[in-house]
NUVO-659121 format. One record per atom (N, C-alpha, C): y, z, x; residue in one letter. Coordinates in steps of 0.05 Angstrom, whole numbers, plus 5000, padded with zeros to 4 digits. Last residue first. Layout:
N
YZXA/...
***
This chain:
524
629355123503P/628155143530P/630155213551P/630955543448Q/631655313464Q/630455343492Q/626455743396P/628055803420P/628655553436P/627255403332A/625655503355A/627455573378A/629955603269T/630055443293T/628455573316T/630255573198W/629255693222W/629455503246W/631655353150T/633855393169T/632855513196T/627255323120W/628255073129W/630555103148W/626355823100F/624855753125F/625955483136F/628956163061A/630255943074A/628955863101A/626556853071P/627256613056P/628556403073P/620657133100P/623557113100P/624456853088P/615357243055I/616257083077I/619357093077I/614157933032G/614957653029G/615557513055G/613058453021N/610858283032N/611557993033N/618058663002P/616458803023P/614358623036P/623958312997E/621258322986E/619358433007E/628658243022S/628358493008S/625558522997S/629257933085T/628257913057T/627858193046T/634057683132Y/632457903121Y/631557843092Y/633257023162T/634757233148T/632857453137T/633456613217V/631656783201V/633357003188V/636256293253G/636156213225G/634556383207G/632256283314G/634656303298G/634256233269G/629456573371V/628856463345V/631356503327V/631156863416G/631656573415G/631056443389G/625957333414T/628457253427T/628756953425T/622957393348A/622857383377A/625557283388A/624157843294T/624257573305T/624257593336T/622258213237V/622358203266V/622457903275V/624758593184V/623958323193V/624358313223V/623359133142A/624159043169A/623058763174A/625459613091G/623959383101G/624959303128G/625060263063T/626260073083T/624359843089T/625560482995R/624160443020R/625660243038R/631260832969E/629460602968E/627960592995E/632861442932M/633161252955M/631061032952M/633961682878L/634361812904L/634861602926L/635761812811P/635061612831P/635761712859P/633562292770V/635462262792V/634462042811V/633262322698G/632162352725G/634362312745G/635962382652A/633162292650A/631762322677A/640862582633Y/639562692656Y/636562632656Y/643362292594A/641162462585A/639862612608A/646962002625T/647962192606T/645862392597T/643461652653F/644961862668F/645962082649F/641761332610L/639861502625L/641161712641L/646561102593S/644961252574S/643061442589S/648060822639Q/649761032629Q/648161222610Q/643860442641D/644160642663D/645860882653D/645360162595I/642760302596I/642760512618I/650259952609K/650160142587K/647460292587K/648759612650K/650559842656K/650360052634K/645959232621A/644459402640A/646159642647A/650058982593A/648159132578A/646559322597A/652758732636A/654158932620A/652259102604A/648658382654L/649658592672L/651158812656L/648258052609V/645958202618V/646858442636V/653257812610D/652557982588D/650158162595D/652757512656V/654957702654V/654357902632V/648457152645P/648157372665P/650357582664P/646857032579D/648856992599D/648657212619D/643357202542T/642456992559T/644456922580T/641157772507D/643257652523D/642057442541D/636958012482K/638157782468K/640357652484K/635858442514T/633858232512T/635057982499T/640158782504L/639958642529L/638058402527L/638658992454E/641058822456E/640958652482E/634259282468A/633859072449A/636258882449A/636659662501F/634959462513F/634459222494F/639459952463L/640959802483L/639259592497L/635160182435R/636959992422R/638559822442R/633160502476V/631460292465V/633160082450V/637460852486T/636460672507T/634860442496T/639961232453D/640360952447D/639160762468D/639761712503P/640761652476P/641261352473P/633861552542G/636361692538G/637361612510G/627861542582D/629461492558D/631961652558D/621961342609V/624661422616V/626561352594V/617061132596G/617861372583G/620561482591G/615560652616E/614560882630E/615561142618E/618460302584A/615560322580A/614360562594A/623360362607I/622960472580I/620060502575I/622460102656R/623260382656R/622760512628R/621159582639D/619059752652D/619860042652D/626059402617R/623659422601R/621559602613R/629259432663A/629859602640A/627459632622A/626659042695S/626859322704S/627459512681S/627258582664R/624558692668R/624658982678R/632958532666Y/631558542641Y/628758672644Y/634058492720L/634958722706L/633558752679L/629458272768S/630658212742S/631558472728S/626758462811E/629358342816E/630858272790E/624059112797D/623858822795D/626658712801D/621359682832E/623359552816E/623059252817E/616660102832G/616859822842G/618859672825G/617860752848V/617960562827V/618360282839V/614961372862W/615861112873W/615660902851W/616962002839A/615461752834A/616661522848A/616362652829L/617462472849L/615762212848L/617262952766T/615462812784T/617062642804T/617863572730A/618963332742A/616863212761A/614963972708E/617463912695E/618763662706E/607763902701P/610263902717P/612763852700P/603164332678T/604664092669T/607364092684T/597664562719E/600364592707E/601464322698E/593164482747A/592864602720A/595464622705A/594664312796A/593164122779A/592964222751A/601364552806T/598464552811T/597164362791T/607464312833A/605864362809A/602864362816A/611164612883L/609164402877L/607564482853L/617764842866R/615164862878R/613264652868R/624065112867V/622664862866V/619964902880V/627765552835A/625365552852A/623865292848A/634565582834I/632365432823I/630065442843I/639465752853G/637765942837G/635365812824G/641865422886A/642865422859A/641165612841A/639065462932R/641965542933R/643165552905R/634165252918A/634465542922A/637365632921A/634964702918G/634664832893G/635165132896G/635064612974M/637464552958M/637364702931M/629864762989S/632064912999S/634664862983S/626864392958V/626364672956V/628764832966V/628663892974M/629263982947M/628864282944M/626363863025R/629263903023R/630163982995R/621063783010T/621764013026T/624764073024T/621463292982F/620663542968F/621563792984F/622662933023V/624562983002V/623963252987V/617962953053Q/620563033066Q/622563103044Q/614362763015A/613963033026A/616563133039A/616162243008S/616162432985S/615962722995S/615062043059V/617762053049V/617962263027V/609362083064E/611162223082E/613962253071E/604462213018D/606762033023D/608862183039D/600962593004T/600262433028T/602462233035T/602662822958T/603062972982T/602262823008T/606062552908D/603862472926D/604262612953D/608063062862Y/608562842879Y/606162782896Y/611163482813A/608763342822A/609563112840A/614364102809V/614563822815V/611863712824V/617364572770R/614864492781R/614864192784R/622564992776L/622064712772L/619464642786L/625265572747V/623065452763V/622865162756V/631165992752S/629365802738S/627365692758S/635766522739A/633766402757A/631966222740A/642266412711R/639666532710R/637766382729R/647366202703D/646866372727D/644266522726D/647065832664G/648066092657G/647566302678G/645865342683L/643565512677L/644465792667L/650765122694A/649064992674A/646765172665A/652365462735E/653765482709E/652065352687E/649265272777R/648865552768R/650065592740R/651364752781A/648564792775A/648065072764A/656664862796G/656164732771G/653264762762G/655665092846N/656865252825N/656465132798N/653564652874V/651964892869V/653065062847V/653364042876D/655364212862D/653764472854D/652563562929S/651563772911S/653863932899S/654062842929G/653763112941G/652763312921G/654762392899T/652462402918T/652062662932T/656062362828G/656762382856G/654362422874G/652461912782P/653762162791P/654662152820P/653861312745S/652361452765S/653861692776S/656261002706G/655861282700G/654361442722G/657360482719N/654860532704N/654260832699N/661660312749G/662060372721G/659560422705G/658159972791S/661060002787S/661460052757S/652959842794V/653660122797V/656660182795V/653059272787L/651759452767L/652759742769L/655459062832D/656759032806D/655659222786D/651559212870N/654359312873N/655859292846N/647158922852Y/647159212851Y/649959322853Y/649158402861L/648358482834L/648358782831L/649658372916Q/652058402900Q/651458482871Q/643158622929G/645758532939G/648058582920G/638258812917T/639158582902T/642058512908T/637459262948A/636059022955A/636958772940A/639859692925P/641559532942P/640159272951P/636659652859S/637159782885S/638859602902S/636059822789S/636259642811S/636559802837S/635660212749L/634659942743L/634659752767L/638160682759F/635360692751F/634060422751F/642660762813S/641860622789S/638860672784S/644060922864Q/645960972843Q/645260832817Q/641561242922L/641061042901L/642761122877L/645561392979P/643961472956P/643861262934P/645060903034R/646661083016R/644861162993R/644460683101A/643260743075A/644860943060A/646160563152D/647960493130D/646760553102D/641960683187P/644360863186P/646160803162P/635760673186R/637660513170R/640260683167R/632961003218V/632160723217V/634160543203V/635561503213A/634761413239A/633961113240A/636561583157G/638661533176G/637861413202G/632661733120L/632961453127L/634861393150L/632762293116V/630262143114V/630461863125V/638062473123D/635862603137D/633362433138D/640862133088N/641462133117N/639162253133N/638762273039V/638362003049V/638861993079V/640262823036L/637462733033L/637062463046L/645862793038A/644362923060A/641462843060A/646662532989A/647662413013A/646162533038A/644662892952R/643262642956R/644162502982R/643863502941D/645663362959D/644263102968D/642563762879L/641563592900L/643863462916L/644564042836S/643864192860S/643164022884S/645263702793L/647663802808L/646963932834L/639863642777T/641463412786T/643863502802T/638664172763V/637264042785V/638863812796V/642164222718A/642364392741A/641064272766A/640163832682Q/642963812692Q/643263982718Q/634964032673R/635363762683R/638163742696R/636264532651L/634864522677L/635164242690L/638564372603D/640164522622D/638964522650D/634364112577S/636663952586S/638364102606S/627564252596A/630064332583A/632464182594A/622363782591T/623963942609T/626764002596T/619163442561G/619563722551G/621363892569G/618962962590N/620362972564N/620963252555N/620463082659A/618563052637A/620163082611A/624562702704F/624062942688F/622162882665F/623562412766R/623362372737R/622862632723R/626762192821L/625862442809L/625862402779L/624761602855Q/626361732834Q/625062002827Q/625061112903L/623961382897L/625861512877L/623560412898T/625360632899T/623960902892T/623059782924Q/621460012917Q/623160262920Q/626159372942T/626459442913T/624759682905T/629159553005T/627259402988T/627659492959T/634459493054P/633159623031P/631159443019P/633159363125G/634759353101G/633259483078G/633359133194T/632359313172T/634259293148T/631258703241T/633258733221T/632158913199T/630158663309V/629158783284V/631458823265V/628358263362Q/630558333343Q/629358433318Q/625258503422L/625158373396L/627558453379L/624458773469G/626258543469G/626358383443G/621659233468A/620158993476A/621858743475A/625159573446D/624759593475D/623259363486D/624359433393R/626859363406R/626759383436R/619259653385L/619759363381L/622259283395L/620060203395T/618060043411T/618659743409T/623760343356T/624460363384T/622660193401T/620760263309L/623160113313L/623960113343L/616660633316E/615960343315E/618460173321E/619661103312D/618161043337D/617460743338D/621761083260E/623561093283E/622061013308E/618060613218D/619060873226D/620560863252D/618560143165V/618360193194V/619360473200V/615959743115D/617059993122D/616560063151D/615159053136G/615359263116G/616659513127G/614858633171I/613058853176I/613359083156I/614857973176N/615858173157N/613958413159N/616157583234A/614357743218A/615857933200A/615857083283I/617257183259I/615257343242I/612657013328D/615556973330D/617057093307D/607057293360V/608357233335V/611357213339V/605657443411V/603957243397V/605357133372V/608057843438G/609357583438G/607757363426G/606258353434A/605158183456A/606357913457A/608658543389E/609558653415E/608558483438E/605658253351I/608558203354I/609558303381I/600558463359A/601058173364A/603958113367A/601558993343S/600658933370S/601158643378S/602758923289L/604759023307L/604058963336L/597758733270Q/600158573267Q/602258663287Q/594459173279A/593858923293A/596358733292A/596859533244A/596759593273A/596259343289A/596059313194R/598759323205R/598759373235R/590158893193D/591659133186D/594359123200D/588258383203P/586658553185P/588258803177P/592757823197F/591758053212F/590358243193F/594257133205F/593557363188F/592157573204F/599356653219K/597056823228K/596757063209K/601256003217V/601356253201V/598856413209V/605355573250T/602655693251T/602855963237T/608854973234L/608755273234L/605755353237L/612954413255G/610554543246G/610754843248G/617954233266E/615954033260E/613354153250E/623954523238L/621454543254L/619454333246L/627554423199G/628154323226G/625754333244G/625154213134P/625454403156P/626254273182P/628154073073F/626853943096F/627354123121F/629654213021H/628754423039H/627254303063H/630853862981A/633053972996A/632254173018A/625853322981G/627553532969G/629653632988G/622152942997Q/624852852990Q/626653062979Q/617052833045Y/618353023027Y/621252933022Y/614552533082T/615152393056T/616552583037T/613552863124D/615852683127D/616452533101D/612053513127R/611353273111R/613753083110R/610053873184R/612253783167R/611453523153R/604054263181A/605554053193A/607753953173A/600954883195L/602454723176L/604054513192L/595055233202T/597055073216T/598354883197T/592855893194L/593455633181L/595555493197L/587956363214T/590356203221T/590455953203T/583156623207D/585556783209D/588056633215D/579256223202A/579056473185A/581556633185A/583155623202T/580955783212T/580956043195T/585654963193A/585255233182A/582955363196A/590654443195A/588254573205A/588154853193A/594754243165S/593454063184S/590954183195S/597954253102M/596054383121M/594854173139M/604954083098T/602154033091T/600354193111T/611454243072W/609254273092W/606654173080W/615354223033P/615654043056P/613454073077P/611654272969G/613754332988G/613754153012G/607254182940S/609654062930S/611954092949S/600454022964S/602854192962S/605254032950S/593654082962V/595853912954V/598354082949V/588254133000I/590554292992I/592954112987I/584353833021S/584053912993S/586454062983S/585253753074A/585853523057A/585653603027A/583354223098P/586254193095P/586953963075P/578354593075D/578854313082D/581754263077D/576655233099V/578455073082V/578654793092V/570355503103V/572455373118V/574055203099V/568056163081S/568155863079S/570555763096S/568156703080G/566556573101G/566756273101G/569156753011A/568956893036A/567156743055A/572356182979P/570056372982P/569956503009P/578456122955V/577056072981V/574856272983V/580555822893D/579656052909D/578355952935D/581755452857F/583355442881F/582655672900F/578755552812G/578255302827G/579855272852G/579955982780T/578156032803T/577855782821T/583955842742N/583356122748N/581856162774N/583755282738W/586255422748W/585655702757W/578655212717A/579355092743A/581855222755A/579255482669Q/577355582689Q/577955472717Q/583155152645A/583755432651A/581855542672A/580154682639A/582554682656A/583254962664A/576354862603A/575454762629A/577854762648A/579555002560A/577855212572A/577055122600A/581754512545L/583554722555L/581954942570L/576954262529V/578554152551V/580454362563V/575054592487P/573454552512P/575054432535P/578255112455N/578354822460N/576954762487N/574555632425P/576055542448P/575955232450P/575355742356T/573455662377T/575055552400T/580556232343A/579055982338A/577055932361A/582756812309P/581856682333P/580056442327P/587257032276A/585256842267A/584256682291A/590557382301T/589457472275T/587357272264T/592257102346P/590357312349P/589157412323P/593156442351D/593756652331D/591656872334D/595955922391G/593956132386G/594956342367G/597955282365E/598655532378E/596655752371E/593254732368P/595054912354P/595655162371P/593554172411V/592054412404V/593954612391V/597253782429T/596253772401T/594754032393T/598853782481L/600853692461L/599853712432L/594453942510L/596954102512L/598954032490L/590953522497A/590353802488A/592953962489A/593453102524T/593053092495T/592653372484T/592853282577L/595453272565L/595453252535L/587153232581L/588453492584L/591253492572L/586452682573D/585252872554D/586553152556D/589152492619K/590052412592K/588952612571K/586352702661V/589052792658V/589952732629V/579552862643S/581652672651S/584352792646S/575553382675V/576653252651V/578753052661V/573753722714G/571953522704G/572953392679G/577054082739A/575854162713A/573853962703A/578753812782R/576954032787R/575754142762R/581953432756Q/579753342772Q/577753572776Q/585853762732A/584053602715A/581653512731A/588253972778V/586954152759V/584953992742V/590453502799V/588353652814V/586853842796V/594153362761H/591953172767H/589753302783H/597653792760V/595953752737V/593653562743V/598454242813P/598653962804P/596653902782P/600654902792R/598654732806R/598954442796R/607354872774D/605155042782D/603254882798D/613754932747L/612054772765L/609954952777L/616455382718L/614455202707L/612655062727L/620355762722W/620655522738W/618555312733W/624156222696Q/621756072686Q/621855802699Q/628856462705R/626756532723R/624056402715R/632456362665N/632856222690N/630856292712N/630956702624W/630356422621W/630656272647W/631257262616D/630157152641D/629556852640D/633057392565A/634857422588A/633857292613A/632557022508F/630857142529F/632457152555F/632756952436P/634056952463P/632457112483P/626556712408Q/628956882407Q/630256872435Q/623456272417D/623356392391D/625656582387D/626655732453Y/625456002452Y/625456112423Y/625255092470T/626755252451T/625355512446T/625554662525L/624254892513L/626255022493L/624554002547T/626354202534T/624754412520T/624553582602L/622853742584L/624653962573L/626352922622T/627053202617T/624953322598T/627152372633D/625652532651D/626352832648D/629252022597A/631152182612A/629852372633A/624451812580A/626551632588A/628551782605A/621452252563R/620652112588R/622751922598R/622352822539D/623952572537D/623452432564D/618753292504L/618853132528L/620452882522L/619053952483R/619653682476R/620053522502R/613954472481P/616154322494P/616454042482P/612854892425R/611754702444R/613954532456R/617255472427A/615855262413A/614655072434A/616056082464T/617555832458T/615855662439T/616756752486R/615356552469R/617156322463R/618557182515A/618756912527A/617356692511A/617557672496N/620157562491N/620557282501N/612457802515P/612757732486P/615557622480P/609857532572D/612157682562D/612657612533D/603457622597A/605157462580A/607457632570A/603157892664P/602457892636P/604357712620P/601657572725A/603757692708A/602857682679A/596957312739A/597457572750A/599557722733A/593256972687T/595456992705T/595757282715T/588656622666D/588556902674D/590756952696D/588956232611F/589856242639F/590256542647F/586456402559Y/585756172575Y/586456212605Y/583356852521R/585556832540R/584956612560R/580956862455T/580856742481T/583556772496T/577457332411G/579157112418G/579057032447G/576658042424S/576157802408S/578157582417S/577458392464V/575458462444V/574858232425V/578958452532I/578958272509I/576758352489I/582059052557Q/579758872556Q/579858702530Q/585859432559G/586559162567G/584258972567G/584759922539S/584459892568S/585059612578S/585359852484S/587260022498S/587060002529S/583659152475D/583459432469D/585459592487D/586658532450Y/585858712472Y/585459002462Y/585457872429T/586258142421T/585058332442T/587557192440A/585957432447A/587257682435A/589256682437D/589056822412D/587357082416D/593556242474D/591856482473D/591656592445D/597155832479F/594655772465F/592856012462F/601556032508F/601955922481F/599355892465F/602556252556H/600256352541H/600356262512H/606556092591S/607356172564S/605056302549S/604255932640S/606056162639S/606656262611S/601055472626V/599955702641V/601655952636V/604455132598A/602055232585A/600855472599A/608255022638W/609055172614W/606555292600W/605054722673G/606054982682G/607055152658G/604254262641F/601954432648F/602954712657F/609554082640L/608254152615L/605854332620L/610353972694L/611954182681L/610654272655L/606753542699D/606353782715D/607954022703D/609153182665D/606453272659D/605853532674D/613753042689L/613953222667L/611253332659L/611552992759T/612552892734T/612753112713T/610952772823V/611353022808V/612752932782V/606252262842P/608952342833P/608852612819P/601952322898T/602152312869T/604952402860T/601552432953G/602952182944G/603252152914G/599752912967D/597752692967D/598952432957D/604053252960S/603353172988S/601252952989S/607752982904W/605953182916W/605153082944W/614552732903V/611652692902V/610252942913V/620252462874R/619052702885R/616052682881R/622552022849D/621551992876D/620552252889D/627652332808P/625652132814P/624852142843P/628053022787F/629252792800F/627052592807F/627253322724L/626053262750L/627453012762L/629953832683E/630153552692E/628853532720E/629554222627Y/628554192654Y/628653892661Y/633654612584S/632654352592S/631854352621S/633255082532V/633455032561V/632154772568V/636055462482T/634855202488T/635355132517T/636155972437L/636155912465L/634655662471L/639555792376P/637155872390P/637255792420P/643656042423D/642356132399D/642055902379D/645455762469G/644756042471G/643156142447G/643755132499E/644855282476E/643855572479E/642354952549I/643754782532I/645154932509I/641655132613R/641755252587R/643555082569R/637854752658T/640354772644T/640054922618T/635254622721I/634754762696I/637554822683I/633554042760R/635454252751R/634554372724R/630453842821G/631253782794G/633254002786G/629953862876L/627653782860L/628453702832L/634654032898G/633353812911G/630953712896G/636354492875D/637654242867D/636553992881D/633755022855N/632854822875N/633954552866N/637855612849P/636755362838P/635955172860P/636156242864V/637556022876V/636355762864V/636556902840V/635656632835V/637456422849V/635857432888Q/637257302866Q/636457012864Q/633957732931L/632257702907L/633757592883L/636757702977N/637557912958N/636057892931N/634757242999G/634157503012G/634957742996G/633056882938D/634156902965D/633457182977D/627956552903L/629456792906L/630456802935L/628255912868S/627056102886S/628756352888S/626555352826G/628255572834G/626755742854G/622954972815L/625754912808L/627655142814L/618654992874R/619155002845R/622154952840R/613454882921E/616254862914E/616554862883E/608855172964D/609455112936D/612455112930D/608355323017L/607255063008L/608254982981L/610955813026L/611355583045L/610455323033L/609356142986A/612256122991A/612855883009A/603756132992S/605055992969S/608055942974S/603156473035V/602456193038V/603856023016V/604756953011A/606156853034A/605656553038A/600957012971R/603756972963R/605356862986R/596457113002N/596556872986N/599456812977N/597857613025A/597357373042A/597557123026A/598557952979P/600757892997P/600357643015P/595557642920T/595457822943T/597757762962T/593257392868D/595757522872D/595557732894D/588457182852G/589757062875G/592357202883G/586857422806T/585357482830T/586657372855T/590857212771R/590357502773R/588957572799R/594956692800S/592656792784S/592257092789S/598856542835A/599656632808A/597356732791A/596656342881A/597656622882A/598556722855A/592155952896N/593555992871N/594356282869N/588955922939F/591455762940F/592755752913F/585856512962S/586356322941S/588956172947S/585356823006T/583056822988T/583356622965T/587256923071V/587656743048V/585156743031V/587657623088S/586957343093S/587357183068S/591658153116G/589558053099G/588857773107G/598858083123M/596258213130M/594258113109M/
***
């Protein structure tokens, strides 16, 4: 939904669902996420290799004969530029409490904030071996999610009004930024950053020139209107994602109602429609469409406030029949849904989630009314809960919490504006990375015994097996402290027309279903 406003979805202003959808089709990198949001290396473009764990050293290799859609070779120079964008190596900005710059320079205005754990030395380039090597300041769990390839450096230089040579010289020589001693902005870097920040934007009402869009993936743009992009297969593409389809038409809609109407009318063959209710599901299936539902990473959790008494936390946790909650709220659209068993992940991450919840201390899914009463010494208690009353799922959950709590002698009621709630029903946008999920949960104030120390240990883990083990310990810490109660995740839905094949479910609420190169058209 929406419209294309930028062909740089990684920028702060370009980070919209519509722009990300287009990027998923046009932009190829050294890795991607599958339907379970797990990293899939792109072995058709090159490879990423962890050479050493301490100091963490990672090598990026590009295969020969890979070219941008305008015929320009994809080279280490493009990876070097991508590193400059994502690393924020040259920034020397200082920010106030609201995030505004008070001194210094932030060059590339990325949608994702700079991760302090992802700092590296300046890359080493070996042009004979066609490799770029990064050495991290400290071990970093998400090293395999740093894919580097970004906007083509030759296009950025052209739009910045500088030469590629001068831009590369700046990337290889300008000193690392130091917020304690901000320097005069480097003019070449500043020009390139401005071109990256806004030079790929599509002004409102303007018509996109397809020839101006340079892609790294197997599609090129052949036509564009205000609400439609037409993509053609690029026969010079040499990677592993060569599609079976000769072309795609991408349509954009002003709202979800318009999108659903177009799907029901047969105008659209493939669509990710996000959260779906029972009536919508019935209407789509009655229209002869295939609808695949599944979990997303957005989860609903009951979060206890720091000042909430430990016995009340325990009693509330024991009073909730989470299996009944999930069945009542999600059963009609997703009969296989089960109560959430982790603070850090959801079933949207597939086997990773299954491995995490095996031995992470997650509680049972039914209620233990006697245990709840015993935790409170059989005295009556009150739990004031804050939640978004306009959110239908939260409202359904709250209503059921009231009746479940009453059986254990707990009066659950809505916190007034003047009251400090003992708990909050909060939707949490989980990340596919256990490292980032753990970091975000701690930043939001969810804590347990040794949680911060455990996260510090996780940050140093670079082997996925060790990351998983550390994440289990963090979950255990949070469950032990009764920090909250993970409840359920939102439902996603992917719709395909009759005869369309090769389309798999995606756990990303606004994402293009993965592996578009496997899609097939209906047979005549």
